[in-house]
C-alpha positions in Angstrom: 111.1 68.4 106.4 107.8 68.1 104.5 106.3 70.3 101.8 103.6 72.9 102.4 100.2 71.7 101.5 99.3 71.7 97.8 96.6 70.5 95.3 97.5 67.8 92.8 96.2 67.4 89.3 97.2 64.9 86.6 96.2 66.0 83.1 95.9 63.4 80.4 96.8 65.5 77.3 98.8 68.5 76.3 95.6 70.5 75.9 94.7 69.7 79.5 98.2 70.7 80.7 98.0 74.0 79.0 94.5 74.6 80.4 95.7 73.9 83.9 98.7 76.3 83.5 96.3 79.0 82.2 94.0 78.5 85.1 96.6 78.5 87.9 99.4 80.7 86.5 102.0 81.6 89.2 100.3 79.2 91.7 100.9 76.1 89.5 104.1 74.2 88.9 104.9 71.5 86.4 105.9 68.1 87.8 107.9 65.9 85.4 110.8 64.2 87.0 110.6 66.2 90.2 114.3 65.6 91.1 114.9 69.3 91.8 111.3 70.5 92.5 110.4 68.0 95.2 113.6 68.6 97.1 113.0 72.3 97.0 109.4 71.7 98.2 110.6 69.5 101.1 112.8 72.4 102.3 109.9 74.8 101.6 112.1 76.8 99.2 109.3 76.2 96.7 105.6 76.4 97.8 103.4 75.8 94.7 99.7 75.7 95.5 99.0 73.3 92.6 101.3 70.6 91.2 100.5 69.8 87.6 101.8 66.3 87.0 102.5 65.8 83.3 103.6 62.1 83.5 100.3 60.9 82.2 100.8 62.6 78.9 102.7 59.9 77.0 103.0 61.8 73.7 105.5 64.1 75.4 107.9 61.2 75.9 109.9 60.9 72.6 113.3 61.1 71.1 113.4 61.3 67.3 115.5 62.7 64.5 113.6 65.4 62.6 115.3 66.9 59.6 118.7 68.2 60.7 118.0 68.0 64.4 117.2 65.6 67.3 113.7 66.4 68.8 113.5 65.7 72.6 110.1 65.7 74.2 109.3 67.1 77.7 109.1 63.6 79.4 112.4 62.2 78.0 114.4 61.0 81.0 118.1 61.5 81.4 118.5 57.7 81.4 117.4 57.6 77.8 120.8 58.9 76.8 122.9 56.2 78.5 123.4 54.7 75.1 123.7 56.7 71.8 120.2 57.7 70.7 121.1 58.8 67.2 123.7 57.9 64.7 126.7 60.2 64.2 128.8 62.2 66.7 125.8 63.6 68.7 124.7 60.3 70.1 128.1 59.4 71.8 128.4 63.0 73.0 125.1 62.9 74.9 125.9 59.4 76.3 129.2 60.8 77.6 127.7 63.9 79.2 124.7 62.1 80.9 126.9 59.9 83.0 128.1 63.1 84.8 124.6 64.0 85.9 124.0 63.3 89.6 123.4 59.5 90.3 121.8 56.6 88.5 118.4 56.7 90.4 118.1 60.5 89.6 118.7 59.9 86.0 115.9 57.4 85.9 113.3 60.1 86.8 114.8 63.4 85.9 114.1 64.8 82.5 116.1 66.6 79.8 113.8 69.5 79.3 113.1 69.8 83.1 116.8 70.3 83.6 116.7 73.2 81.1 113.6 74.7 82.5 115.2 74.6 86.0 118.3 76.3 84.7 120.8 75.4 87.3 124.1 77.0 86.4 125.8 73.7 87.0 123.5 71.7 84.7 125.3 69.6 82.1 122.3 69.7 79.7 122.2 73.5 80.0 125.8 73.6 78.8 125.0 71.2 75.9 122.0 73.3 74.9 124.0 76.6 75.0 127.1 75.3 73.2 125.2 73.5 70.4 122.6 76.4 70.1 119.5 74.3 70.8 116.1 75.4 69.8 113.3 75.4 72.4 109.6 75.0 71.7 107.5 76.8 74.4 103.8 76.4 74.3 100.8 77.8 76.2 97.0 78.1 75.7 97.5 81.0 73.3 99.9 79.2 70.9 103.6 78.4 70.6 106.9 80.1 70.1 110.5 79.0 69.5 113.7 80.5 70.8 117.4 79.7 70.7 119.4 78.7 73.7 121.1 82.1 73.8 117.8 83.8 74.4 116.3 81.1 76.6 118.6 81.3 79.6 118.2 84.5 81.6 120.2 83.7 84.8 120.2 81.3 87.7 116.9 79.4 87.8 115.5 81.9 85.3 114.5 81.2 81.6 112.1 82.4 78.9 109.4 80.0 80.2 106.6 82.0 81.7 104.1 80.9 84.5 101.6 79.7 81.9 104.2 78.0 79.6 105.3 74.5 79.0 108.8 73.7 77.6 107.4 71.0 75.3 110.4 70.2 73.1 114.1 70.8 72.6 115.9 70.3 69.4 119.7 69.7 69.2 121.4 70.0 65.8 122.6 66.7 64.4 126.4 66.7 63.8 127.8 65.1 60.7 130.7 62.7 60.7 133.3 65.5 60.4 132.6 66.6 63.9 134.5 65.5 67.0 133.6 66.3 70.6 135.1 66.5 74.0 133.5 67.0 77.5 135.3 67.5 80.8 133.7 68.2 84.2 135.4 68.8 87.6 133.5 68.0 90.8 134.8 67.1 94.2 132.9 63.8 94.3 131.1 61.7 91.7 127.5 63.0 91.5 128.3 66.4 93.0 127.4 69.6 91.2 130.2 70.7 88.8 132.6 73.4 89.9 133.5 73.9 86.3 132.9 72.0 83.0 133.5 72.5 79.3 132.1 71.2 76.1 134.0 71.4 72.8 133.0 70.3 69.3 135.3 70.6 66.4 134.7 70.0 62.7 137.9 68.8 61.1 138.6 68.8 57.3 142.1 68.1 55.9 143.7 68.4 59.2 142.2 71.8 60.1 139.3 73.0 62.2 136.7 74.5 59.9 134.1 75.1 62.6 134.1 75.0 66.4 131.7 75.1 69.3 133.0 75.8 72.7 131.2 76.4 76.0 131.8 76.6 79.7 129.4 75.8 82.6 129.2 75.8 86.3 131.2 79.0 86.7 128.6 81.8 86.3 124.8 82.3 86.5 124.4 80.4 83.3 126.4 78.4 80.8 128.6 80.5 78.5 129.3 80.0 74.8 132.7 81.4 73.8 132.0 82.7 70.3 135.2 84.7 70.1 137.3 81.7 70.9 135.4 79.6 68.4 136.6 82.1 65.8 140.1 81.8 67.1 140.0 78.0 66.6 138.5 78.1 63.1 141.0 77.6 60.2 143.8 76.3 62.3 145.3 72.9 62.8 144.7 71.3 66.2 147.7 71.5 68.4 148.6 71.6 72.1 149.9 75.1 71.8 146.7 76.3 70.1 144.5 74.7 72.8 146.6 76.1 75.6 146.3 79.6 74.2 142.5 79.2 73.8 142.2 77.9 77.4 144.3 80.8 78.7 142.0 83.2 76.8 138.9 81.5 78.3 140.4 81.9 81.8 141.0 85.6 81.2 137.6 86.2 79.5 135.3 84.8 82.1 134.6 86.4 85.5 133.6 83.4 87.6 131.2 83.2 90.5 132.2 82.6 94.0 130.4 80.6 96.7 131.0 78.2 99.6 132.2 75.5 97.2 135.0 77.5 95.4 136.6 80.9 95.2 136.6 82.9 92.0 140.3 82.4 91.7 139.9 78.7 92.0 137.2 78.6 89.4 139.3 80.8 87.1 142.0 78.2 87.2 139.5 75.4 86.6 138.2 77.2 83.5 141.6 76.9 81.9 141.8 73.2 82.9 138.4 72.1 81.7 138.6 74.0 78.4 142.1 72.5 77.6 140.9 69.0 78.4 137.7 69.3 76.4 139.5 70.6 73.4 142.2 67.9 73.7 139.6 65.2 73.8 137.7 66.6 70.9 140.9 66.7 68.7 141.8 63.1 69.7 
């Protein structure tokens, strides 16, 4: 199929982007990588009257440490993370996660912030942002605001980004050398959407877990951070028994979604598996 007719504009600066968003509102749609948007337009699931192509705004394409976080601009492609982009545990973690995103050609065009703004429940980057408590910078013609990942994702394909807003930057916390991470995703074929996935980050000191971050994605209308289970991990020594107990608690705590790809019971079993494997990898 082909998309419905639309107008196309290509702003050359952030100010021009925000002016275009203010002028067109609900009728306009940002085009960055377009790996989800263009497919939806071709099936006529999305029918924007105006495409606002931000690819001419080069100052939105950046990756740079800033204080205690990694700043990621709106035009940073998935492929930028194929190699560690920052020293410390965060760089290898992002390089591990990115290779689970779709296929190589898609990673050359799709963008990190575009994935967050799209808010697909099976998005790997949405899980990373949720688990690590990313900070989002949302801008419009009236000014800017910041929010944490827990307040950003509202549900399937729904976020705190309004019709006149641009998600201009995302900041992930830099992890010091005491942190270890694990990521595990289950999909039926390489490049398919995940049926379940988990991200675990553990800070170890003197053989004990002093801090933990644990999240699950692909099983509900958004990624879920498991705060209660993070507290259960804190202060304890890593062990198979501990991780099995936490994985069983995750399975019991989450009411998974059901669709043509997997039943709720199947996803519930997957939750236990992906959490156990992410934690085991992090401890190793």
